[in-house]
N, C-alpha and C positions, 0 to 999 in steps of 0.2 A: 889389119892394118896393125902395124907394130909400132908402140909407143916408143919414143926415144926416151933418153934419160934427161933431157933437156924440158921435154913437154911434161914428164913425170912431176918434176921439181918445180915447173909453173904451177901446176895443178895444186900440188902441196902447199906452195907458197899461197897461193889464192885461197884455199880453203882455210889455211892457217889466219889469214887477214880476215876472212867473213866469221870465223869462229871466236877471233878476237873482238870484232865489232859486236857480235850478237852477246858474246859475255860481258863485255863493258856495259852494253844497253841493258842486259839483265841486271846487273849489279845496280844501274841506276834506276830500275824499276821500270824499264822499258820492254815491252814486247813486240820484237819485230814482226811476229808473223800473225798479230791481231790488229784490228782495225779500230781505234778511238775517235770520239767526238771531242775535238780540243774547244774548251770553253775557258773564258777568263773573267777574273774577278778582281775590283780593285778595292784595297783597304787602305786605311790610315795607318794601322799597326798590326802586325801578324805575330807578336812575342809567343814564342813558343812554337810557332808552326815551321815545319821543317820539309823540305822536297821530299817526295816518295811518301809522305801520309796519306792513309785511307781518305777516299771521299765516300761518306755514306749517304743512303737514302733509307729513311725510317729503320735504321740501324744495319742495313744491309751494304756491304761495301760494294760500290759500282765503278770505282776508279780511284785514282792516285793523283797526287800533285806533281807535277812535272817539273816545274820550278817557279822560282820567286824572283822579281826582277824590280828594282826601284827606279822611279823616274826622276832624273836630276832636277826636273824643273820645280816641282810642288813636292817632291819627298814621299809620293805616295808609293805603295806596292802593289804590283800586278803579279797576281797569281794563276798561273796556268794549269788548268786541270786536263787531264785525260778521262772521259766518262765512256764507260761501255756497259749500256744497258738497253733494253727495248721498250723501258718505261718511256711514256712520253713526258718530257718535262719542258714546261712553258718557259717563255721569256721573262715572265714576271717571277719566278720562282726566287728564293733567296739561297745564297751561299753562305751558310752561319759558321763561324768558328767557334768552337765548343770544346771543353775538356772531360774526356769520357770516366775520368778517374783520377785518382792521386799518382798512380805510377805511369800509365801512358800518357804520351804527349798530346799535343793539340790535333784535333782533325777538323775537316769540313763537312758539314751536314748540308744536304740539298733539301729545302723546305718548300714542295711545289706550290704552285697556285693553280687549284683546280678551276676557277673561275676563268681563268685565260685559256684558250685553245690553240694558241700558236705555239707549235713545238721549235725548240731552240735547233740551230743548224752549227755546223762546224765554223768556229771563230766567232761566235756570238759572245756577248758580254752580259753576265748575270750582276744582279744587285747584291752587295756584300753587307753582313752585319755581324756584331760580335756578341757572344754570349759568356757572361761571367761563369768560369768554372768553379768546382768546388772548393779548390784551393784560394783562388781570387775571392769568392764570397766569404769564405771563412776568415781570410785575412782582413777584409774590409768590415767584418763583424768584430774581429778582436782587436783591431787598432782603437776604437771607441772604448771597449770593453779594459784595454791595457791604461789608457788615459784615466778611467774611473779609477781603476785599481791603483794608479800610481798616487792619485789624489786621496784615496783612502789610506794608503800606506803614509803618505806625508801627514794626514791629520792624526793617524794613530801615532805616528812617532811625535808630533807636537804634544798630543795628550799624554803620551809616557813621559815624554819630558816635564811637563807640567806636574803631573802626579810626583815624579820624583824630587820636583822643586818643592811640593807642597809638603810631601812625607818627609820632613827631617827628622832626626833623632828624636825629639819631643814628641813630635805628632806620631811617630811610629810605636813610643812607649803607650803613649795614651791610647792608640788604637789596640794594642795588644791587652791593655788594662780593660777598655771597654769590651773585648770580646771575651775576656776572662769574666768579668761582671754577668754578661749576657749568659755565659754558661751556666754561672751559679744560679742566675734567675731561671732558665730553663730547667736547673736541677730541682728549685724550689715548686716550680709550676708542676713539676713531675710527681713530686710529693704530694702537693695539694690537690692533684687530681687523683692520685691513689686513696686519698683521705676521703674525698667525696664519693669514690666508687665505694670504699667501705661503709661510709654512712648511708649510701643508697641500699646497700646490700642488707644492713642490720635494719633498716626501717622499711623494707621492701614490703611487709604486710601493711604496715600504716599507709604507706604511699598507695597501695593497690585498694586499701579501705577507702582513702579519700578520692581516688578515681571513680570508685564505685558510687559515693555519695555524690560525687559530681555528676555522674551519669543519671543518678535519681534525680538529682535536682534539674539538670537539663530536662529529663521526661516530663517531670511535674510542670516545668515553664511551658513544655509544648502542649500538655494539656490545657495549662491555664490560656495559653495563646490560643487554642482551638476553641475553648469555650468563649473566651472574648469574640473570636471571630464568628462563632456560631450565634452570639448575642447580637441583637440589632443595634451595633454601636453606632451605625449612621443615624438611625433614628434617634438614639439618646445624644448624640452631637446637636442633631437638629434641632430637639427640644431645648438643650442646653442654650443654643444660640437664640432660640427664641426668648427663654426666661432672661437672658442678658440682655436682650434688645429691651424687654419691658424694663429691666432693672435701669438700664441706660435713660428710658423714656422717664421713669420715675426721678432718677438723679435731675435730669434736665428740668423736670418741672420744679424741682427744689431748687434748683439754682435758678431759675426763672421767678420764683417766687409765688408759686401757683399753690393752693390749698392751705392747710393750717401750720403744716409742717415749713411749707415754702414761707409764708408769711412770717412764721418764727424766726426763720433764718435770715429773712429780707427785711422785714419791717420792723424797724426800731420802735416804734408807738406800740405794736402789739407786745413787743418784748418787754417794754417798761410797764404796760398794764399788767400784765402777767406777773412781773416781778413785785409791782405795787401789791396786787391782790395776794399773792403770797406771803409780804410782809405784814399786811393786816392780819390775814388768817394766823400768823405765828403771834402776833401780838395778842388776838382774841384769845388763843389757846393758852398764853400766858396769864393773861387776866383771869381766865377761867382757875388756872392751876392755883392762881396766888389768891383769890378772892372768890372761892366758889359759893358763898353765901348771897353774892349778889344776883346769881341766877338759879339757885336753887334755895328757897327760904323756907326752911321748916323750924317753927318756934313753938315750944310747948307752953310759954309763960307769956307771951304775947309781947315779946321784946320785940322794940323797933329796928328797924334796918337801919346799917348804917349808910350815911351819905355816900353817893358814888364819887369814886375819884378816878379820873382817866388815867390808864396806864402810861408809863414812859415809853418813848420810841426805841429805847436799846433794850436787850433781853437782861433780864437781872440775874445775878449768878448767885443770889442768896440762898441760903439752904433752907 
């Protein structure tokens, strides 16, 4: 059969149209020779998500976004997905919008729910969710940090302004003078420190001797401490307590007027009698001293004794 020129032209036109349709679909991300499962997901916002973006499952690309349409009633966005995989995706699986990195655009990740055994079919709807990307997360963290930095800068500016107001010409001169005096003080301290070091170096032997003597004293003190420890100090203290208890008993008896000493301390009559007896003994000794012949009579010639004369109550001061 011979093909006419018209038939060849028709075939060429049809082939061109088919090639154009396939190329157009290919540029839009469609593959006319493969069968896909079409799924739908509804979102409130899909900022950064574009058609032909990949659809992944655990990082593996299993499809792409066909188109995104907006509902004129409520303003929500309906995303059409074309999925090609043998993995059973359940109807309770989530379609999460995420950002894989700083450079690449946003994608949709299918998070399967293995508790649900019902596999999705063509035209089913999945639940949607949005996960903050690295850029958005960093931006949300940087916004409070930016506010804090602005507050810090404002406070720093106020502080510097206050310092400038305080540090007038006179204050600056006084501050410079104080710093110069502080420098002189540090220099004098350095000289004093050098003098102390020189003094320590010159008296090193005496210091070593003093330390040695101190060590000996500490050793002797340790020996004395050991001796005291070895001695029955507890028994000594117990005996001392017993003695002190007896002394307390004696003092209590004296305080109560028991015994001669107690009566002497507490009984006025006993004290008066003792004082009177002492006075009479003093008068007797005085009389014996002044007139011994009354008590010792030695007469070689038979001289008569002088009559007795009672002594006075007061002590005579005659020689």
